[in-house]
C-alpha positions, -999 to +999 in steps of 0.1 A: -076-258+065-046-237+053-035-239+018+003-239+012+018-225-018+052-228-032+070-194-026+079-178-061+092-143-068+066-122-085+073-099-114+060-064-113+027-063-130+020-032-150-016-017-147-034-018-179-048+017-177-053+030-140-066+064-153-058+090-177-020+096-172-004+130-174+031+114-172+047+089-195+060+056-183+047+024-169+024+023-138+027-008-116+003-022-090+022-026-056+017-060-039+000-058-005-005-080+025-033-071+047-037-082+084-064-078+110-061-075+147-089-067+173-082-030+169-070-023+135-063-034+100-027-033+089-018-028+052+018-035+041+024-022+004+056-032-015+068+000-032+106-006-038+128+025-043+100+051-036+112+077-014+087+093+012+086+127-007+075+106-038+047+088-020+013+102-019-016+086+002-049+102-002-083+094+014-116+109-002-151+094-002-138+064+015-114+055-013-077+052-001-054+058-028-016+049-028+006+066-056+044+067-058+070+073-083+105+058-087+131+079-103+163+070-117+194+084-103+222+088-128+252+109-131+267+123-161+291+101-181+272+068-172+266+045-201+237+018-196+251-016-201+222-035-186+187-024-175+166-050-157+148-029-130+119-010-146+112+023-131+077+040-133+048+049-110+028+028-084-009+032-081-035+012-062-069+019-046-089+005-017-125+010-005-127+014+033-156+006+053-174+025+079-155+004+107-123+024+099-116+056+120-102+077+090-091+102+113-065+081+130-050+063+101-011+065+104+018+053+082+054+046+079+077+038+051+108+016+057+130-001+032+105+001+003+075-013+025+047+011+032+029+002+065-006+017+071-024+013+102-061+015+099-076+017+133-113+006+139-138+028+153-147+023+190-181+008+182-167-018+158-142-031+186-151-063+202-160-060+239-168-082+267-201-078+286-201-084+322-230-105+334-246-091+367-260-116+392-293-107+411 
């Protein structure tokens, strides 16, 4: 049975305190969708306005860390009239299981959506066993 939900826009949620910060400003938790296929787990993270050079993906001790920063781009002489879009940093961590082949993780960033492909190790892949007749 699939539960249906009304689609509603969600506000950015600021992390209470992800860790001790060395930079001022808010830290947001990026929203994610996670999908699984036979061969891999796909993670999609919403990081609007983060550029590739401002995005960090780290993997240490089975902990996958996503960290990104949004910077405002203003030119001199501009006066702020309305400011609804909050800028700051994005931060989220995931614990990976042993079934992920960490050496083959790949990523792409397109229009503010980070896509991580987490391939499963060979022994975790489903396989069909042929029955031999005697």
